[in-house]
C-alpha distance (Angstrom), angle and dihedral (degrees) to the residues before:
residue distance angle dihedral
X1 . . .
X2 3.77 . .
X3 3.79 96.7 .
X4 3.80 97.2 47.0
X5 3.79 119.6 110.8
X6 3.78 110.5 -123.9
X7 3.78 122.4 -164.2
X8 3.76 139.1 -176.5
X9 3.79 115.1 -144.8
X10 3.78 125.0 -161.8
X11 3.79 109.1 -167.7
X12 3.76 149.4 104.0
X13 3.78 129.3 -69.5
X14 3.80 104.3 -111.4
X15 3.79 96.9 -171.8
X16 3.75 141.6 20.0
X17 3.79 117.9 -88.0
X18 3.79 114.3 -93.3
X19 3.82 113.2 -151.7
X20 3.81 120.0 -162.7
X21 3.79 139.0 156.4
X22 3.82 123.4 -108.8
X23 3.78 97.5 -164.2
X24 3.80 102.9 -53.8
X25 3.83 94.0 -22.0
X26 3.83 123.6 95.9
X27 3.82 115.3 -130.7
X28 3.80 125.3 -171.5
X29 3.79 122.3 -160.1
X30 3.78 128.8 -170.1
X31 3.80 140.7 151.7
X32 3.80 125.3 -114.5
X33 3.80 123.6 -162.2
X34 3.80 116.2 -150.1
X35 3.81 117.1 -169.2
X36 3.80 114.2 -177.4
X37 3.82 118.8 -143.6
X38 3.79 116.1 -140.2
X39 3.78 131.8 -168.2
X40 3.78 113.9 -132.8
X41 3.81 99.6 -142.7
X42 3.79 92.0 -162.5
X43 3.82 95.3 56.6
X44 3.81 98.8 22.1
X45 3.81 90.2 -131.0
X46 3.78 129.0 127.6
X47 3.78 119.8 -126.2
X48 3.78 138.2 178.3
X49 3.78 119.9 -103.6
X50 3.78 124.0 -148.6
X51 3.80 113.8 -58.3
X52 3.79 114.2 -116.3
X53 3.80 120.2 -156.1
X54 3.79 123.8 -148.2
X55 3.78 128.8 -171.6
X56 3.80 109.6 -139.8
X57 3.80 125.6 -158.0
X58 3.79 122.8 -166.9
X59 3.79 123.5 -174.3
X60 3.82 138.4 -149.9
X61 3.82 116.7 -18.9
X62 3.80 92.5 -1.7
X63 3.83 88.3 56.8
X64 3.80 92.3 53.8
X65 3.81 92.8 46.1
X66 3.83 91.7 48.8
X67 3.81 90.3 52.1
X68 3.81 91.1 49.4
X69 3.82 96.3 44.1
X70 3.81 111.8 32.8
X71 3.79 129.4 75.6
X72 3.79 131.8 -177.3
X73 3.81 109.8 -83.0
X74 3.83 95.3 27.1
X75 3.82 117.0 137.6
X76 3.81 107.3 -119.7
X77 3.77 143.5 179.1
X78 3.81 116.6 -147.4
X79 3.80 126.7 -173.0
X80 3.78 122.1 -172.5
X81 3.79 151.2 100.2
X82 3.82 116.3 -43.9
X83 3.79 120.4 -138.9
X84 3.80 131.0 171.1
X85 3.78 128.8 -149.2
X86 3.79 124.3 -163.8
X87 3.79 119.1 -161.3
X88 3.79 140.4 157.1
X89 3.79 120.3 -112.5
X90 3.80 123.0 -135.8
X91 3.83 86.7 -100.9
X92 3.82 89.8 58.8
X93 3.82 96.7 -107.5
X94 3.80 117.4 139.1
X95 3.81 110.9 -127.8
X96 3.78 130.9 -171.9
X97 3.78 120.8 -157.2
X98 3.79 125.9 -167.6
X99 3.78 116.4 -141.3
X100 3.79 131.5 -173.3
X101 3.79 123.0 -153.6
X102 3.80 95.9 -151.5
X103 3.78 124.2 -137.8
X104 3.85 94.4 169.3
X105 3.82 129.9 27.1
X106 3.78 128.3 172.7
X107 3.77 145.7 147.2
X108 3.81 115.7 -84.8
X109 3.81 101.4 -118.0
X110 3.80 93.3 -163.9
X111 3.83 85.6 81.1
X112 3.80 101.6 43.3
X113 3.77 147.0 -40.0
X114 3.77 134.6 -71.7
X115 3.79 136.5 -172.0
X116 3.79 116.8 -122.8
X117 3.78 124.1 -145.5
X118 3.78 116.5 -174.5
X119 3.80 113.8 -125.4
X120 3.77 114.8 -118.8
X121 3.79 112.3 -105.1
X122 3.78 129.5 -156.3
X123 3.82 86.8 -100.8
X124 3.82 91.1 54.8
X125 3.80 90.4 49.7
X126 3.82 91.1 49.4
X127 3.82 90.1 50.1
X128 3.83 90.7 50.3
X129 3.83 90.3 48.7
X130 3.83 90.1 51.2
X131 3.80 90.3 49.7
X132 3.80 91.4 50.0
X133 3.80 93.3 45.5
X134 3.82 91.9 52.9
X135 3.80 94.7 39.3
X136 3.80 94.7 -122.3
X137 3.77 131.6 126.6
X138 3.78 96.8 -150.3
X139 3.81 125.7 45.1
X140 3.78 111.6 174.3
X141 3.80 113.3 -110.2
X142 3.81 109.2 -174.4
X143 3.82 92.5 -158.7
X144 3.80 90.6 61.3
X145 3.79 97.5 51.0
X146 3.79 117.5 111.9
X147 3.79 141.1 123.3
X148 3.78 118.5 -28.5
X149 3.78 115.6 -90.5
X150 3.81 88.1 -122.1
X151 3.83 89.3 59.9
X152 3.79 90.5 53.6
X153 3.78 92.2 47.6
X154 3.82 90.9 53.9
X155 3.81 96.8 47.3
X156 3.82 115.2 1.8
X157 3.81 93.4 175.1
X158 3.80 97.0 63.6
X159 3.81 98.0 49.6
X160 3.78 111.9 107.9
X161 3.81 99.1 -176.2
X162 3.78 127.0 69.1
X163 3.78 117.8 -119.8
X164 3.81 111.3 -154.0
X165 3.78 116.1 -130.2
X166 3.79 123.6 -142.0
X167 3.80 116.8 -96.2
X168 3.79 117.8 -116.9
C-alpha cells in the first residue's frame, strides 16, 4: 500500500498479549507504551516526554509467535501500518486511538538478550514427513548445510554461514 503510513515503535509492552480468532485467522492484540526522551538544551538534562500508547494487532503466524514470546513489561520494537480511530466515550468525550497493524515484532535487544527459535515452515514439516516416511533421522537438506556447530562454539565471530537451530 503506497499511501499507508508505516511506523516503527520502540517501547514497552504495557499489557499481556491477547490471542483471539477472527474467523479461522489468529489475531494477537497488545498495547505498547512509547515515551520519548528529550534533551533540555538550556539545562543539559534529559527528561521524559508524554507517554503515547498504541494498540498493536498482529495476524496469522505472527500473532501466534507474539502470544508465545511476549510478556507484559518486555521492551519491543514494532513495525507496521499506522491507523487512527476517533470515537466518543459514554461520557461524551471524543477520543482518538492510534493502532498499528504489525508486520514485524521483536524484542528490543538494547535492553537485554533473548533466545531465538525458528518457526517451523511448511518446508520443515515436509522434510520431517519425508524423514518419518523413510525411517531416517537425517535427510540431507542443502539449504541447511554450513559450518559445524563445534566450529561456531569455538569462534562464533569468524563464522560466515548461519547454522539453523532446532525449534522447541
